[in-house]
C-alpha positions as CSV (number, residue, x, y, z in Angstrom):
1,M,-171.7,-33.3,62.3
2,R,-168.5,-35.4,61.7
3,R,-165.1,-33.8,61.8
4,P,-164.2,-32.6,58.3
5,V,-161.1,-34.1,56.6
6,I,-158.8,-31.6,54.9
7,A,-156.2,-33.3,52.8
8,A,-153.3,-32.0,50.7
9,N,-152.2,-33.9,47.5
10,W,-148.9,-32.5,46.4
11,K,-148.7,-34.7,43.3
12,M,-145.2,-34.5,41.8
13,N,-144.1,-31.5,43.8
14,H,-141.9,-30.8,46.8
15,G,-138.8,-33.0,47.1
16,P,-137.3,-33.6,50.5
17,T,-135.6,-30.2,50.8
18,E,-138.7,-28.2,49.8
19,A,-140.9,-30.5,51.9
20,R,-138.7,-29.8,55.0
21,A,-139.0,-26.0,54.5
22,F,-142.7,-26.3,53.9
23,M,-143.4,-28.3,57.0
24,A,-141.4,-25.8,59.2
25,A,-143.5,-22.9,57.9
26,F,-146.8,-24.8,58.0
27,L,-146.4,-26.3,61.5
28,A,-145.3,-22.9,62.9
29,S,-148.7,-21.4,61.7
30,Y,-151.0,-24.3,62.2
31,S,-151.9,-25.3,65.8
32,P,-153.4,-28.7,66.6
33,R,-157.2,-28.8,66.4
34,Q,-159.7,-31.3,67.6
35,D,-162.5,-30.3,65.3
36,R,-160.9,-31.7,62.0
37,T,-158.6,-34.2,60.5
38,V,-155.7,-32.9,58.5
39,A,-153.7,-35.1,56.1
40,I,-150.8,-34.6,53.7
41,F,-150.1,-36.8,50.7
42,P,-146.5,-36.0,49.6
43,P,-144.6,-37.7,46.7
44,A,-143.0,-41.0,47.8
45,L,-139.5,-39.5,48.0
46,S,-140.6,-36.9,50.5
47,L,-142.6,-39.3,52.7
48,T,-140.0,-39.9,55.4
49,T,-139.1,-36.1,55.5
50,I,-142.8,-35.3,56.3
51,R,-142.9,-38.2,58.8
52,D,-139.9,-36.9,60.7
53,A,-141.3,-33.4,60.7
54,L,-144.5,-34.7,62.2
55,A,-142.8,-36.7,64.9
56,A,-144.2,-34.5,67.6
57,R,-147.5,-33.6,65.8
58,R,-149.8,-36.6,65.8
59,D,-152.7,-34.3,64.7
60,V,-151.6,-34.4,61.1
61,L,-151.9,-37.7,59.2
62,L,-149.5,-38.9,56.5
63,G,-150.5,-40.6,53.3
64,V,-149.1,-41.9,50.0
65,Q,-150.4,-41.0,46.6
66,N,-150.5,-44.6,45.2
67,I,-149.7,-48.2,45.9
68,H,-149.4,-51.3,43.7
69,G,-152.1,-54.0,43.8
70,A,-149.6,-56.5,45.1
71,A,-147.8,-56.6,48.4
72,K,-144.4,-57.2,46.9
73,G,-142.7,-58.3,43.7
74,A,-140.7,-57.4,40.7
75,F,-142.5,-54.1,40.0
76,T,-139.8,-51.5,39.4
77,G,-140.8,-48.0,40.4
78,E,-143.8,-49.1,42.5
79,N,-144.6,-48.9,46.2
80,S,-146.6,-51.4,48.2
81,A,-149.1,-51.1,51.1
82,P,-146.8,-52.7,53.6
83,M,-143.9,-50.5,52.5
84,A,-146.1,-47.4,52.9
85,R,-147.2,-48.5,56.4
86,D,-143.6,-49.2,57.4
87,A,-142.6,-45.7,56.2
88,G,-145.3,-44.1,58.4
89,A,-148.3,-43.7,56.1
90,T,-151.7,-44.4,57.4
91,L,-153.6,-43.2,54.3
92,V,-153.4,-43.9,50.5
93,L,-155.1,-42.3,47.5
94,V,-156.7,-44.8,45.2
95,G,-158.0,-44.1,41.8
96,Q,-156.9,-40.4,41.8
97,S,-157.8,-38.8,38.5
98,A,-154.2,-38.7,37.2
99,R,-153.8,-42.4,37.8
100,R,-156.9,-43.1,35.8
101,R,-156.5,-40.5,33.1
102,V,-152.8,-40.1,32.6
103,F,-151.6,-43.6,33.5
104,G,-154.6,-45.4,32.2
105,E,-155.4,-47.4,35.3
106,P,-158.7,-49.2,35.0
107,D,-161.5,-49.2,37.5
108,E,-160.8,-52.8,38.4
109,S,-157.3,-51.9,39.7
110,T,-158.8,-49.8,42.4
111,A,-160.5,-52.8,44.0
112,K,-157.2,-54.6,44.6
113,K,-155.6,-51.5,46.0
114,C,-158.4,-50.8,48.4
115,A,-158.4,-54.4,49.7
116,L,-154.6,-54.6,50.0
117,A,-154.4,-51.2,51.8
118,L,-156.9,-52.2,54.5
119,Q,-155.1,-55.6,54.9
120,Y,-152.0,-53.6,56.0
121,S,-153.9,-51.1,58.1
122,V,-153.6,-48.3,55.5
123,T,-156.9,-46.4,55.0
124,P,-157.8,-45.9,51.3
125,M,-159.3,-42.7,50.0
126,L,-161.1,-43.8,46.9
127,C,-161.4,-41.0,44.3
128,V,-164.2,-40.9,41.8
129,G,-165.2,-38.3,39.2
130,E,-166.3,-37.6,35.7
131,R,-164.6,-36.1,32.7
132,I,-166.1,-33.0,31.0
133,E,-167.6,-34.9,28.1
134,Q,-169.3,-37.3,30.5
135,R,-170.7,-34.3,32.5
136,D,-172.0,-32.7,29.2
137,R,-173.7,-36.0,28.4
138,H,-175.3,-36.0,31.9
139,E,-173.4,-39.2,32.9
140,T,-172.0,-38.0,36.1
141,E,-174.2,-40.2,38.3
142,D,-173.5,-43.3,36.2
143,V,-169.7,-42.7,36.3
144,V,-169.3,-42.1,40.0
145,V,-171.6,-45.0,40.9
146,R,-169.7,-47.3,38.5
147,Q,-166.3,-46.2,40.0
148,L,-167.6,-46.8,43.5
149,R,-168.9,-50.2,42.8
150,A,-165.6,-51.1,41.0
151,G,-163.4,-50.0,43.9
152,L,-165.2,-51.6,46.8
153,P,-166.3,-55.2,45.8
154,L,-163.4,-57.0,47.5
155,L,-164.3,-55.4,50.8
156,S,-166.8,-56.8,53.3
157,K,-169.8,-54.5,54.0
158,K,-168.3,-53.8,57.4
159,A,-164.9,-53.0,55.9
160,I,-166.4,-50.5,53.4
161,A,-167.2,-48.3,56.4
162,S,-163.5,-47.8,57.0
163,V,-162.7,-46.1,53.6
164,L,-162.9,-42.4,52.7
165,I,-164.3,-41.2,49.4
166,A,-163.2,-38.1,47.4
167,Y,-165.3,-36.7,44.6
168,E,-162.9,-35.2,42.0
169,P,-164.6,-33.9,38.9
170,V,-161.8,-34.3,36.3
171,W,-162.9,-31.2,34.5
172,A,-162.3,-29.1,37.7
173,I,-158.8,-30.4,38.5
174,G,-156.0,-27.9,37.7
175,T,-158.3,-26.0,35.4
176,G,-159.5,-23.2,37.6
177,R,-163.0,-24.4,37.1
178,T,-164.7,-25.5,40.3
179,A,-167.9,-27.3,40.9
180,T,-170.3,-25.0,42.7
181,P,-171.2,-25.9,46.3
182,A,-174.6,-27.0,44.9
183,D,-172.9,-29.2,42.2
184,A,-170.7,-30.8,44.9
185,S,-173.7,-31.4,47.2
186,A,-175.7,-33.1,44.4
187,V,-173.0,-35.6,43.5
188,H,-172.1,-36.2,47.2
189,D,-175.8,-37.1,47.7
190,V,-175.5,-39.7,44.9
191,I,-172.4,-41.1,46.5
192,R,-174.0,-41.3,49.9
193,R,-177.1,-43.1,48.6
194,E,-174.8,-45.7,46.8
195,L,-172.8,-46.2,50.0
196,K,-176.0,-47.0,51.9
197,S,-176.6,-49.8,49.5
198,L,-173.0,-51.1,49.8
199,C,-172.5,-50.9,53.6
200,A,-173.8,-53.1,56.3
201,S,-176.2,-50.3,57.5
202,S,-177.3,-46.8,56.8
203,D,-175.6,-45.7,60.0
204,A,-172.3,-47.1,58.9
205,A,-172.6,-45.5,55.5
206,A,-173.4,-42.1,57.1
207,E,-170.1,-42.2,58.9
208,I,-167.9,-42.3,55.7
209,P,-166.5,-38.9,55.0
210,I,-167.0,-37.7,51.4
211,L,-164.5,-35.0,50.3
212,Y,-164.6,-32.7,47.4
213,G,-161.5,-32.1,45.3
214,G,-161.0,-29.9,42.2
215,S,-159.4,-26.4,42.1
216,V,-160.0,-25.9,45.8
217,T,-158.5,-22.6,47.0
218,R,-158.4,-20.6,50.2
219,D,-161.1,-18.3,48.6
220,N,-163.6,-21.1,47.9
221,A,-162.8,-23.6,50.6
222,K,-165.2,-22.2,53.2
223,S,-168.2,-22.2,50.8
224,L,-167.5,-25.7,49.6
225,L,-167.0,-27.1,53.1
226,A,-170.3,-25.4,54.1
227,A,-172.2,-27.2,51.4
228,P,-174.6,-30.0,52.6
229,G,-172.9,-33.4,52.3
230,V,-169.4,-32.0,51.8
231,E,-167.4,-33.4,54.7
232,G,-163.9,-32.5,53.6
233,L,-161.6,-31.2,50.9
234,L,-158.9,-32.8,48.8
235,V,-156.6,-29.9,47.8
236,G,-154.1,-29.9,45.0
237,G,-152.2,-26.8,43.9
238,A,-153.4,-24.6,46.7
239,S,-151.7,-27.0,49.2
240,L,-148.2,-26.4,47.8
241,D,-147.9,-23.0,49.5
242,A,-147.6,-23.2,53.3
243,A,-149.6,-20.1,54.0
244,S,-152.3,-21.1,51.6
245,W,-152.5,-24.6,53.0
246,S,-152.6,-23.4,56.6
247,A,-155.5,-21.1,55.7
248,I,-157.4,-23.9,54.1
249,A,-156.6,-26.3,56.9
250,C,-158.1,-23.8,59.4
251,T,-161.3,-23.3,57.3
């Protein structure tokens, strides 16, 4: 079994002052562990605060929530892959549901972001997932496969093995509704089969962690993580409280 990846996506929460207090409480309660990978995706303005808090804790990785599809330019309000790397990030969320749904980012933009991230040694976590109406029409498999294919075509078969994938059913994000462990396993199996067709080998595809994200809490984290094919968790609201996040990180 590969080490699970437990990641916190703070979205637009915790500015530098709150982030500093959060990290003091979290690091006091969470000891380094070799059996998992833990990562935090703070808002951009809190990135260096988290980086500084982690100066002596290399066991927790730092990521950014988004990058632009270009390395630099006149794009007011945006952040780039080389800037993220320079600030200390080693991970980036790509295609997270809010970027697709709220900001209208098309599938095609995820391909540029994944390719640019890897060019600057930032590992992309490509997020895929269906809306409730797509689920009701039994289109889940078609949606996640389309989003995978759209996000990875600019990468070589070898490079695809470097990414992480997160399945985020949009209907379960921030709604309190959660896919059952069986639901998550079924979609993760679809994703794994598609990755085998995209990677250089089945062995390479098997090494790509597939996380589940969508109303994960300290109460359901263990059962979700125990589901076949679920190799990690992408946690939203439950990662905003240090005690809750510490409990999930230790799951």
